[in-house]
C-alpha positions as semicolon CSV with decimal commas, in nm:
position;residue;x (nm);y (nm);z (nm)
1;M;-1,596;0,038;0,093
2;E;-1,235;0,007;0,178
3;V;-0,928;0,129;-0,009
4;P;-0,742;-0,168;-0,150
5;E;-0,410;-0,241;0,017
6;Q;-0,224;-0,160;-0,306
7;D;-0,349;0,198;-0,289
8;T;-0,326;0,286;0,077
9;R;0,018;0,444;0,052
10;E;-0,122;0,724;-0,178
11;I;-0,494;0,728;-0,102
12;S;-0,658;0,739;0,237
13;E;-1,025;0,737;0,149
14;F;-1,247;0,553;-0,099
15;T;-1,313;0,772;-0,409
16;C;-1,408;0,726;-0,771
17;I;-1,030;0,701;-0,851
18;V;-1,006;0,401;-0,615
19;W;-1,311;0,233;-0,776
20;V;-1,163;0,280;-1,123
21;R;-0,823;0,147;-1,022
22;E;-0,973;-0,157;-0,859
23;A;-1,200;-0,210;-1,163
24;V;-0,902;-0,211;-1,393
25;R;-0,723;-0,466;-1,166
26;V;-1,025;-0,694;-1,167
27;L;-1,070;-0,670;-1,542
28;R;-0,697;-0,728;-1,596
29;D;-0,691;-1,024;-1,359
30;N;-0,987;-1,187;-1,528
31;G;-0,852;-1,158;-1,871
32;I;-1,076;-0,877;-1,998
33;L;-0,775;-0,631;-2,021
34;S;-0,430;-0,740;-2,122
35;P;-0,217;-0,875;-1,840
36;G;0,049;-0,605;-1,880
37;V;-0,184;-0,314;-1,794
38;D;-0,013;-0,084;-1,537
39;V;-0,277;0,080;-1,316
40;D;-0,059;0,372;-1,225
41;K;0,046;0,457;-1,580
42;L;-0,312;0,426;-1,700
43;E;-0,441;0,649;-1,427
44;K;-0,176;0,920;-1,519
45;E;-0,278;0,890;-1,890
46;L;-0,641;0,926;-1,808
47;V;-0,593;1,227;-1,580
48;S;-0,372;1,395;-1,849
49;L;-0,638;1,341;-2,120
50;G;-0,909;1,466;-1,887
51;Q;-0,714;1,779;-1,822
52;A;-0,631;1,835;-2,185
53;N;-1,005;1,806;-2,279
54;D;-1,162;1,987;-1,983
55;L;-1,233;2,309;-2,169
56;S;-1,379;2,125;-2,471
57;V;-1,626;1,946;-2,255
58;A;-1,716;2,256;-2,060
59;V;-1,818;2,435;-2,382
60;G;-2,006;2,133;-2,512
61;Q;-1,777;2,020;-2,792
62;P;-1,827;1,654;-2,904
63;Y;-1,629;1,396;-2,706
64;Q;-1,320;1,217;-2,861
65;F;-1,217;0,845;-2,841
66;Y;-0,870;0,761;-2,735
67;V;-0,670;0,434;-2,738
68;S;-0,457;0,398;-2,443
69;E;-0,084;0,361;-2,467
70;Y;-0,109;0,113;-2,186
71;C;-0,390;-0,127;-2,296
72;D;-0,346;-0,362;-2,587
73;A;-0,650;-0,419;-2,804
């Protein structure tokens, strides 16, 4: 698989991050996610939440649900 043109400035090889970014675009463009979803801001938010919860997951604490600041319900 190839890195989408929108991501080639920052990412050189296809990874799970590229897959998620493209999935968000496809969902947004097909009306599943709100039209205003910013892929870059959403990625930063997800990375931040993942880092904040890394230790909790490592010790087996229950997962938590979050509502993104960047996705309208």
